[in-house]
N, C-alpha and C positions, 0 to 999 in steps of 0.2 A: 507662645502662640501657638496654636492648633496648626498642624503641619500642613492642613489644606489653603489655610488662611491666605488672602491676597495680600500685599499692601500696597496701597494705591497714592502714588505720589501726584497730585497735580501741579504743572509746572505752569508759572505766568511768563508770559513771551510775548515778543512784538517779532517780526518777521525780519528785523537786522539781525537778530539774535538765534534763528532759527537751528544754523548749524549746533551751537551750544547744546542744545538738547539731549541730539543722542550723544555727544560727549555726556553730561552729565549722568544719562542713563548706565551708558557703560559704565561708568566710574560706580555706580552706584550696584550696580550685579554684578560687577568684576568680585566686590567685598562680602555679599552674602549669597546663601544657599536656599532661602527664601523667597516664594514665588514676590514678583514685585511687577506691577504694571505702571507705567509713565504716561499722564495724558498730559500733551501740550494744549493752553488753554490758548490758541489762537485767536485774535478778533473776534472776541464773544460780544453780543449784543447787548453791549448795554447801555441804560440811559446815559445821557450828558446832561448833569447838573446846570439850573437857570444861572446860578451865577459863577463865572467862569475862574471865581479864584477857588472854587471846590471842585476843580475837573482834575481827570487823571495826570498826574504828575509824568506816568507813563502809557505806555498804549497799553497794561494789563494792569494797573493801579487797583480795580476794583475787581478783578477776574476773583479773587481768593473768596470775594462773599459769594461767587456762583456754586463755590463745590457742591455743600451740601445738595443742593437743587440737582447737581452733576451728578451726585454718586445716588440719589434718589432718597435722601434723607434715612440713611440706614449706616450702618456704621462707622468706622471711623476712617479718616485720610491724612495723609502728609500735603501743606503747598510748601513749594520750592518756589524760585529765582530760576531763572535758565542756567544764572551768569555764576554756577558754582561746580565745584567737584566735590567726592565724598569718598573719604580714606579707611571708614571702619563699615563692619556691617550697621545696615541701616537698622535692624532690628534693635539696635540699643537706643536709638531713639523711638521708634513705634511703640516700643513697652513701656515709653513714660507713661505712669497711671496721672491720671485725670485727677483724681480727690477729689470727685465732684463735682471739678469747673466741666466747663463745656468747650474751651480751648486752650492748648497750654502754649505758650510765647518765649519768647528769649528774655533771660532769668537778669541779663548784666553783660556788658559791654566792656571787656580789658584791652588790654594795650594801646588804649587812645591815644593818647599822648606820642606813643612810636608810630601808629598808622597815619595822622593828621599831619606829621614829617612830611609824605608824600606829596609829590606834584600831584594838581588833581582832588586831592581829597576835601571835604569839606570844612567848616569851620568847626563842626563838633557832630561826633558819632552818635546818632539817636538810638533809645533801644527799638527793635525792630520786630516787625512781624513776617520776616520775609522766609523764614521757616515756622512752621506752626502744625500743630496737632489738631484736628476737629473730628469732634463725637458729633458727626453728620448727624443720628437717631435723636439726637437731643440740641440740633440748631434747627429754628423755622426761618433763617434768612432768605430773604428773596432782595436780589440785587437793585430791583424797581422801587420796591418800599422804604430801603436804605440811603436812596439818593432822594428821594422824596425827601426822606427826614433832613437832608440837606436844603431841599430847595424850601421847606416848611421851617429852617431856620431854627432848628431843634440842636442843632451841631454842625459844627465845621468841618471841613476837610482832616487838619491837624487833629482835631479832637476823634474822628473815625479811625484815621490811618492809624497814629500812635498811641493814643486812650484806649481806644476800642469801647468806645462810649454806648455803644450798642448794646453793651451786656455788663449789668452788678456785675462792680469789683470780685464779689465772690465766685463768681462765673469763667474769671479767669485767674489761670494759674501762669506764675511765669517762674517756667519749669523745664525752658529747653537751655541747657548750659552753650555758655557761649563759643566752645570747641564744636558746637553742632550751628554756629551761625559765626565763623571767624571771618570778622573782617579786614578783608584785605592783610591777613596775619597767617605764616604758617610755622607749626612747632611741633616736635614727634608727637603733643596731644590734640593736634587738629583732627576734630572728624571731617570737618567741612570748613571749605575755603570759600569764600563770597565774594567776589572781584565785585562789589558793590561801585567803585568809582568807573561811572561809565566812561570818562576821561583816557583812563588806563586800562584798560580790559586787555590781556592780550593779543585779542584777534583782534584789535584794531589800535593799537599805541607798542610802540618799540618801548624794551627795558623795563618790563615790570619786574620787579625784583622775584615776585611767585610766578609768573607767567611759564616758566619750564614744567611745571606742575600739568599744567593745561598740555602744554604742545608734548610734553611725557605719553600723556593719554591719547591725544590723537595720534599719536606713530604708533602706537602699539593699536587702536584702529584701522588706521593706515596697513601696519605689516598682517593683520587678521583678515585683512576683508570686509572688517564693518564698515570703513569709510570708505570711500576713493578719493584720487586726485581730482576726477574730475568733477565731484562734488564738492569741493574746495574752491578748485577753480572757477567755478560756477559761480560761488557765491561771491567772489574774487570780483569777476566781472562786474556783477550787480552793484557792487560797492557795499556789499556788508561786511566784507574780510577786507584788511590792509593788503595791497598787493604783495608787499616783504616776509609775508608770515609763510609761506612756500620756502623762503630761502632760511626761514628761522626753523620749518620742519627738516628740512635736508641737512641742516649744518650746523647748527646752533650747539647740539648737543658734543659736537666734534672739536669744537674749540675751547682755547685754556681760558679761564678766566680772565687773565689781563689783556687779553683781544676784544674780550664782550662788549665793552662802552664803544671801541671806534665799529664793530659790526653795527650794532646796533643803531648809531650815528647815520651810516651809509645807508641802513636799512629805510631810516628816517627820512633821508634826502629820496632816495628811491618813490618814497612811497609821496612826496611831496612833489617831485616832479611830473607824476602818475595822475596830478589834483584828485588825490583820493581826500574824502572828507569824513571823517569818523560821526559815524553815528548821522547821517544827513538829515535823514527823517525826523529822526528823533527831535534835534535840533530845531527842524523850521518847523517840528508841532509847535516847541517850544516857543517860537519868536510869535505862532499866530495865538496862543494862548495868553502870553504876554499883552499881546497888541489887545485882544480881547479886554484882560484885565484892566488896561489903561482908559479904555471907552468906556467899560463899565462903571467905572471910579467917576471918570467924568460927569457921565450921565446920573449918577447920585449925586454928584455936587451940586451941579446945574438943577435938581428936584428939590435938593432940600432950600438952596438960596432962594429959587422961585417961591416954594412953599413959607419960607420967612419973609 
């Protein structure tokens, strides 16, 4: 890549995970000498689908479709979720060739059987677009038109998000290795770990087996003045981080392994006593969406019955 080229990384995030963005950025820049610009995409003005079954599953599900326009339809970009850490030079990801495609997404899902055993895991690991390369100069995406496609019933949420049906198959390359979107798995080959299970993310839940990686990154930032304890405590006060996170950051790495389960149990009890609710706003919005879906489906059923 040219020496003056800037690697643009657009990050999908909601307010509850804003502290994760500088941690991700720190991990990226710590492993590269390339120029990197990290752009959080918070609260973008994306339209709401008429059918609530097609609505965003997170506060930023549709943000990735805004990237070409945000980039001025020029150059290329990387999309990432905020709940990630990087362990290798991001140029390795940036330099994956498009080979005529317009986007490059995840190739495969590995270690599925192992990661599905953990508490809070889904029933199945779907091939994801949580790490994606975009050729912005060749993508005419407009999020309003994309959402309108669902309103016109040309495709639904699953077809859009998992099949990338808005592009012909030949314009989608399955070229991002699992190692660059390692779902809840870490080994010496991992380039990027994705704490994709919201229920067990290390900043909201005690005992994540790979949480120590995130804690180590945060400790480095605290040590080097890239992050302050006041910032951490402010996010705790706002309810976005668990109160016991301070104890993890200060003491967990000093304890013997046999003591960690007891330490986690004590921390979990402390969080419960403080009435901390992980991702409170996220789950509140989920309940609103589920209620809207039930009402929508009931209305459709009533209209169908009346028409008959």
